[in-house]
C-alpha positions as CSV (number, residue, x, y, z in Angstrom):
1,M,0.0,0.0,0.0
2,Q,1.3,3.4,-0.9
3,F,0.6,6.3,1.5
4,D,0.6,10.0,0.6
5,T,2.6,10.7,3.8
6,K,5.7,9.2,5.2
7,I,6.7,8.8,8.9
8,A,10.4,8.9,9.5
9,L,12.6,8.9,12.6
10,V,16.2,10.0,12.5
11,I,18.2,8.8,15.5
12,R,21.8,9.7,16.2
13,T,24.0,6.7,15.6
14,D,26.4,7.0,18.5
15,L,23.8,6.5,21.2
16,E,23.6,3.5,23.6
17,A,21.1,0.9,22.6
18,W,18.7,1.9,25.4
19,Q,18.9,5.5,24.4
20,K,18.0,4.8,20.8
21,L,15.0,2.8,21.9
22,N,13.9,5.5,24.3
23,V,14.2,8.2,21.7
24,A,12.3,6.1,19.1
25,A,9.5,5.5,21.6
26,F,9.1,9.1,22.6
27,L,9.3,10.4,19.1
28,T,6.7,7.9,17.9
29,S,4.4,9.0,20.6
30,G,4.7,12.6,19.3
31,I,3.6,11.5,15.8
32,A,0.6,9.7,17.3
33,A,-0.4,12.7,19.4
34,A,0.0,15.2,16.5
35,F,-1.7,13.1,13.9
36,P,-4.5,11.0,15.5
37,E,-5.8,10.2,12.0
38,C,-2.7,8.0,11.5
39,I,-3.9,5.6,14.2
40,G,-5.4,2.3,12.9
41,E,-8.0,0.1,14.4
42,P,-7.7,-1.9,17.6
43,Y,-6.2,-5.4,17.4
44,E,-7.6,-8.7,18.6
45,D,-5.9,-12.0,18.8
46,G,-7.4,-15.4,18.0
47,S,-8.5,-15.8,21.6
48,G,-10.5,-12.6,21.5
49,T,-8.1,-10.7,23.6
50,P,-8.3,-7.0,22.7
51,Y,-5.2,-4.8,22.2
52,H,-4.8,-1.0,21.6
53,P,-4.5,0.3,18.0
54,L,-1.1,1.2,16.5
55,I,0.0,3.7,13.9
56,G,-1.4,2.3,10.7
57,Q,1.5,3.0,8.3
58,P,5.2,2.0,8.3
59,I,7.7,4.1,10.3
60,L,11.1,4.3,8.7
61,V,14.1,4.7,11.0
62,Y,17.2,6.4,9.7
63,G,20.6,7.0,11.4
64,A,22.6,10.2,11.3
65,D,25.3,12.0,13.2
66,G,24.7,15.2,15.1
67,P,25.3,17.6,12.2
68,G,23.1,15.4,10.0
69,L,20.2,15.7,12.5
70,S,20.7,19.5,12.6
71,R,20.6,19.7,8.8
72,A,17.5,17.6,8.6
73,L,15.8,19.8,11.2
74,D,16.6,23.0,9.2
75,F,15.4,21.4,6.0
76,F,12.1,20.3,7.5
77,F,11.5,23.9,8.8
78,N,12.3,25.3,5.4
79,D,9.6,23.0,4.0
80,T,7.2,23.9,6.8
81,A,7.0,20.3,8.1
82,T,6.7,20.3,11.8
83,T,8.9,17.8,13.6
84,E,9.2,16.1,17.0
85,I,12.7,16.4,18.6
86,Y,14.6,14.7,21.4
87,T,17.7,16.3,22.8
88,E,20.6,15.1,25.0
89,A,19.3,17.0,28.0
90,M,16.0,15.1,27.9
91,F,17.8,12.0,29.1
92,K,18.4,13.7,32.4
93,T,14.9,14.8,33.1
94,T,12.1,12.8,34.7
95,H,8.9,14.4,33.3
96,D,7.3,16.2,30.4
97,A,7.4,19.7,31.9
98,A,11.2,19.4,32.5
99,N,11.7,18.1,29.0
100,R,10.0,21.2,27.6
101,E,12.1,23.5,29.9
102,V,15.4,22.0,28.7
103,V,14.4,22.4,25.0
104,K,13.2,25.9,25.5
105,A,16.5,26.9,27.1
106,V,18.5,26.3,23.9
107,A,18.2,28.1,20.5
108,R,17.3,25.8,17.6
109,A,20.7,26.1,16.0
110,D,22.4,24.9,19.2
111,L,20.1,22.1,20.1
112,P,22.1,18.9,20.9
113,L,19.8,16.7,18.9
114,V,19.7,12.9,19.4
115,G,16.6,12.3,17.4
116,L,13.8,13.8,15.3
117,A,10.6,12.5,13.8
118,V,8.4,13.8,11.0
119,R,5.1,12.9,9.3
120,A,4.8,14.8,6.0
121,D,4.1,14.4,2.4
122,R,6.3,11.5,1.2
123,K,8.0,13.6,-1.4
124,V,9.1,16.2,1.1
125,V,10.4,13.5,3.5
126,D,12.2,11.7,0.7
127,K,13.9,14.9,-0.5
128,I,15.0,16.0,3.0
129,L,16.3,12.6,4.1
130,D,18.0,11.8,0.7
131,G,21.4,10.4,1.4
132,L,20.6,9.1,5.0
133,K,20.8,5.4,5.5
134,F,18.4,3.2,7.5
135,H,19.5,2.9,11.1
136,S,21.4,-0.4,11.6
């Protein structure tokens, strides 16, 4: 199935495994919150046990270094695609309000990004992430 939009995460490649998973989880929750229409239907197994719905389209996960993340963020804003971000300082906080405070304390050009996510027109995402490799 071909979707008009694409969901992509870009995660810094030099993080610890637990950090990469944490960043992916938080960024994906941002996509779900910002675009409730991307949520599919609830699941049910063969025994009739119900499960919550998931995002209904593939999520592609790319890897980049810090400068690559910053370039992608700048390109997304130039194309007016809103993104979700995760910064190094957010690993040290314990709640949402503190996360927002540590992001607000730093200008966009100086954000120590460890991840970003976007859901936008697939052509916009493809153009901006051209050259990035899938995370390994």
